[in-house]
N, C-alpha and C positions, 0 to 999 in steps of 0.2 A: 794502132792499139796503144792506149796510154801505158807508160812505163810501170806505174803502180799496179795496174791490172795484170800486166805481164809478170811482174815479180810475184804477185799473189798466186797466179796460176802455177808458176814454177814451184813455189813453196808448197802448195797443196799437193801437187804431183809428187814432189820429193817425199812429202809426209806419207802419201798413199803407198809409195814404193817401199818406204821404211817399214810401214805397218805390215805390208805383205811379206817382207823379208824377215820380220822380227822372229817368227817361229823358227825359221832356218838358222838365223844368227844365234838364237838361244840354244838350239839343238847342237850347234857346233861347239858350244861351251858346256854341253852336258846338261842342259836344262830343257824340260818338256813343258810347253805352254798349252793350256786348255782354256780357250777364251770363254766358253759357256758352261758354267755350272749354276745351280740354283742360287748360289750365294756370291757369285762373281768369278773373275778369272782365277785359274789355279796354276800353280807352278810346282813341278816335281823336279827335284835335283838331288844329287849325291853330295855328301860332305863327310867329315870324319869327326868322331867323338874325341873326348880328351885322351883316350888311349890309342888313337890312330885307327880305330876300327871304322870301316866304311858303313855309313848309314844313309838311308834314303828318306827325304823329307817331303811332306805335302803341305803347301802353303796356299790357303784360299783367301783371297782378298786381303792379303797382308797379315793373316793370322795362321800360325802353324797348327795343323790339324792332326798330323800323324808322323811317326818316325819308325823306321824298320831297318833291321840289318839286311845287307845285300849278300853277304857270304852265304852260300848254299847250306853250310853247316849251322848257321845261326838264324836262318829265315823264320823259323817257328818259335824263336825265343823273343823275349821282350826287352826293348831298349829304354822304355820310360819307367821311372821310379814308381809312379802310382800304379802302373800296370803290374809291376812286380808285386806290389802290395795286394792288388786284386788276386794275383795268382796264388799268393801264400794263403789268402783267406779261402780260396777255392779248395786248396789242399787241406786246410784245417777242417773244413766241413765234409771232406771225404769224397769230393766229386772227381778227383784225379784217378780214382781207382786204387790209390795207395793209402796208407795210413801215416800221414804227416811225414812224408819222405821227399817232397819236392825240394830240390836245391835251387837257390837263386843263381842266375847267371850274371856275373858282373860284366862291365863293358868290354873287358878283354876276352870274354868267353870262358873265364875260369869259374868253377863252382865255388860258392860261398857257403857258410854254415846254414843249414836248413832251419826254417821256421823261426826267425827272430820275433815274429808276432805271436807265437804260440805261448800260452800260459802253461808252463811246465807243471804247475801244481794241479792242473785240472785237464788231463788228457784222456779222460775215460768217456767223454761224451760219445753217444752213438752217432754214426754217420748217416747222411741223407741217402736212404735206399742204397747203401754201399754194395757195389757189385765188383768182385775181383775181375781184373782185365781178361783172365782166361775164360770168363763166362760171357764176354761181350758178344762173341759171335752168335751165341744162343739168344741174344737179345737184339738181333739185327733190326727188328722193327722199332721205329722211334716211339711207338705207342707204349712200349714197356721200359723205355729208358728214362732215367732222370732227365729233366729238360731245363735248358737255360735260354734266356732271351737277352740279347745285347741290343740296346737301343742306341743307334748311332754307329755307323760302320767306319767312316773315314777310310784310312788305309787298311782297315780290317785287322789291325795288329792283335787285339785281344781275342777276337773270334778265331783267328788263325791259331793262336796258342791253345784255346779251348779244344779245337778240333784235333790238334796234334798231340795234346797231353792228356786229354780226357776221353779215352776211347769208349767209355760207357755213358757218355753224356750226349744227348741230342741238342744241338745248338741252333737257335733261330737268330737271325740278324735282321733288324729293321732299319733300313737306311732310306731317308726321304728323297735323296737326289740320285737318279739313275746315272748321272755323269760321274759322280764320285765312285760308284760301284764299277763303272767302266775303267776309271783310273786305277782302282785297286786290282782289277783283273789284269790290266796291261803292265802296270809299273810296280805293284806291291805283291806280286806272286800269288794272287788269289787263285788264278787258274791252275798254277802249279800245285797249290794245296789240294784243290778238288781232284786232281789226277793222282796225287800221292796217297790220299786217304779216301778211296772210293767207298769204304764201308762206314764212313762217318761223315758223309757230306752234309754241310750245314744247309739249313733252310733259309734262302735269301728272299727277303720281302722288301719291296719298294713302297714305302708308305711313311706317313708321319707317325712317329712312335707313340705319341699321346693318343691320337685318334685310333691307331691300331689296337692299343691296349684296351681302350674303352670298349671296342667292339669284339674283343677276344673273349672266348669262353673256355680258355685253357688255364691250368695252374702250372707254375714253374717252381723248381727247386732253387733257381738262381735268376735274379733279374739284375742286369747291369745297365746303368744309365751313363753312357759315355758321349752323350750329345750335348752341345752347347750352342748358344746363339747370343752374341752381343753381351749385354749387361746381365742377362739372365741365363747363367750356365745350364741350369736344369730345366728351363722352360716351365710349362705347367706341372711337370712331375715334381717340382720343388715346392709346390703349394700343399695346403692341407688336403685339398681334394685329390691331388696327385698322390700324396702319401697313402690316403685311403684306397685309391685305385691299385697301387702297388701291393698293399696289404691284402686286398681281395684276390690278387692273382698269385700270391705266394702259397706254397704248401705250408703245413703246420710248422715245419722246421726250416722253411725257406729263408734265403738270405738275399738282401738287397745291397748292391754295391753302386756307389755313385762317385763321379769325379766332380768335386765342387771347386771351381776355379775362383779363388779369392784369397786375400791376405788373412792371417789369423787375427790380426789386431789392426786398429787404426782405420783410416779412410778406406772404404770399400769392403770392410769386413762384415757389414750389417747383413748382407745376403747369406753369408755362411752361418752367422749366429741365428738368423731367422729359420734357416733350413734345419739346423740342429734342433731347435726348439720344436719345430713342426714334427719331425720324425720321432723325437722323444715323447711327444704326446700321443703318437700313433702306435709305437712299438715298445715292447718291454725292455729291449736291449738295443742301445745305439752306441757305436764306437766312432771316433774320428782319428784317423792317422794322418798327421800333417806331413807334407812333403819337405818343408823347411822350417824346423823349429828354431834354428839359430837366428833367423831373421824373420820375425813374425809379421813384419810390415810388407814383405814382398808378396806379390801375387803368385800363387802356386797352385798346383793340382793336389787337392786334399781328398783323401779316401774316406768317404762316409759309408758306414756299415750299419744295417738295421735288420733285426730279426726278433722273433718271439722266443727263440731258443737260446739258452745260455752257452753259446759256443766258447771254447777255451781260448779266447783271444786275450792278450795281455790286458790286465786291468788298468794299466796306465793310460789306455786309450778310451776307457769306458766313460760314457757321458750319462747313461741312465741304466 
């Protein structure tokens, strides 16, 4: 047998062995590898935030999709800044079952001042079908509850927060990739959530969010778009047609929240600007809460809010 062919066979065999052993080697280092998701290989691993708190991250094809706390006392809290903004808006509109009382949790698990996004001059707005938590058991049927839909599950960080903190809210989650939901169940405590909150189990749907919403005949008090793909973070839901579709599926005082991944200025900001103009043309009130105002050229997770109701959100973020 020619030497070159023999070397090639040995090299290929060694590569095969390495690939077969790779999941085991990664697992020894605390990394879980999922070869097959709809958007490429996925890695799940633990790390620490700036305060030394353990967090779990989901990386799909080289892009971070989700982050969650590992500590059992923090699992239903939010680690991402833009998710914390989402949560404050949910509290402002009254879907937590309280009246502007949600406290943000910092990375060390300490509570911070409530509602920095709340406009203190206008706190008298009525809430969306506000129901005291004590009445939730009498509203056990999702038919009578306020409803929210989250498009894009990922590690289910925000849906988990909704279930844990909004007992009077029926939550629907639309995730296109069944493998991602399996990862969330196994590594991001989704199964534990379902066991801990049996009276507020979310409705899990495997479908494309755009297609599902087009075929849906329900109205929602809250629509959250936390899905993204490549250079178009909001997909079709960031277009004029998407804005109209969202408008059609919101109740009269309903709120739309979206994560728009883009810089505020400079190269790459065109998508954010176009999205803001699109939603300003469709809704009476649109707010934009930037993740990083100090460096407007950095790509960040910006919180877009749209509604036809004048919610008491700080005017500094108001676009229209």
